C-alpha positions in Angstrom: 95.1 121.3 61.9 95.3 121.5 65.7 96.8 124.4 67.5 97.8 125.5 71.0 95.2 128.3 70.8 92.4 125.7 70.9 91.7 124.0 74.3 89.8 120.7 74.5 88.3 119.1 77.6 87.5 115.4 77.6 84.9 114.3 80.1 84.6 110.5 80.5 84.3 108.2 83.5 86.7 105.7 81.9 90.1 107.1 82.9 92.0 105.1 80.3 89.8 106.3 77.5 90.0 109.9 78.6 93.8 109.7 78.9 94.0 108.1 75.4 91.9 110.9 73.9 94.0 113.5 75.7 97.2 112.0 74.3 95.9 112.0 70.8 94.8 115.6 71.0 98.1 116.7 72.5 100.0 115.0 69.7 97.9 117.0 67.3 98.9 120.3 68.9 95.8 120.9 71.1 95.8 122.0 74.7 94.1 119.0 76.1 92.6 118.3 79.5 90.5 115.6 81.1 88.0 115.1 83.9 86.4 111.8 84.9 83.7 113.4 87.0 80.9 115.6 85.8 80.9 118.0 88.7 84.7 118.5 88.3 84.2 119.0 84.5 81.7 121.8 85.1 84.0 123.5 87.6 86.9 123.1 85.2 84.8 124.8 82.4 83.8 127.6 84.7 87.4 128.3 85.6 89.1 127.7 82.2 86.4 128.0 79.5 87.8 125.4 77.0 87.0 126.0 73.4 85.8 122.4 72.9 84.4 119.7 75.3 84.1 116.0 74.4 81.4 114.7 76.9 80.4 111.1 77.6 76.6 111.0 78.1 76.7 108.1 80.7 79.3 109.3 83.2 78.5 106.7 85.9 77.8 109.4 88.4 74.2 109.2 89.6 74.2 112.9 90.6 75.1 114.2 87.1 75.2 112.8 83.6 76.7 114.1 80.4 73.5 115.9 79.3 73.5 117.8 82.6 77.2 118.7 82.2 76.3 119.9 78.7 73.4 122.0 80.0 75.5 123.6 82.8 78.4 124.4 80.4 76.1 126.0 77.9 74.5 128.1 80.7 77.7 130.0 81.6 79.6 129.6 78.3 77.6 129.1 75.2 80.7 129.4 73.1 82.1 126.1 74.2 81.6 123.6 71.3 80.3 120.5 73.0 80.5 117.1 71.3 78.7 114.2 72.9 80.6 110.9 72.7 78.7 107.8 73.9 77.4 104.4 73.3 73.8 105.5 73.9 71.8 105.5 70.7 68.2 106.1 71.7 66.5 108.9 69.8 65.2 110.9 72.8 68.8 111.2 74.2 70.2 112.4 70.9 67.3 114.9 70.5 67.8 116.2 74.0 71.6 116.7 73.4 70.8 118.7 70.3 68.2 120.8 72.2 70.8 121.6 74.8 73.3 122.8 72.2 75.5 119.8 71.3 77.6 120.4 68.2 77.8 116.7 67.4 76.6 113.4 68.8 79.2 110.7 68.1 79.1 107.0 68.9 81.8 105.0 70.6 84.1 103.3 70.0 86.2 105.9 68.3 89.5 105.5 66.5 92.3 108.1 66.9 91.4 109.3 63.4 87.7 109.7 64.4 88.8 111.9 67.3 91.2 114.0 65.2 88.6 114.5 62.5 85.7 115.6 64.8 87.9 117.8 67.0 89.5 119.4 63.8 86.0 120.1 62.6 85.0 121.7 65.9 88.3 123.7 65.9 87.5 125.0 62.5 84.1 126.1 63.7 85.7 127.9 66.7 88.2 129.6 64.4 85.5 130.8 62.0 83.4 132.1 64.9 86.5 134.0 66.2 87.0 135.5 62.7 83.4 136.7 62.6 83.8 138.4 66.0 86.9 140.4 65.0 
């Protein structure tokens, strides 16, 4: 289902996990990138405008968390489909993510199949939106 015309950024402060997700996405035909720092992720998105972003809520950076990354991405590129990927389950965080424009809120741990499924779903959304804009 993937395709080189769909770019995906993974934002996670666990480098091994981010690399693993990136490898899965590349094997599915996506253009995949990763950032382990929230500020770097925002800068990447400003410069490259990925179609999809997988964002960890708890980035381990006290100056910016995943919700702030989501907010900043949506401020300058509302078309990026943002999926929150986290271990945080409290209702206010989930609600805040939805308010800020998250497409999905997915709980870790994720299998490769989980990643493929959710990114394929988001990619289909991107492609349908493109078709509507033609």
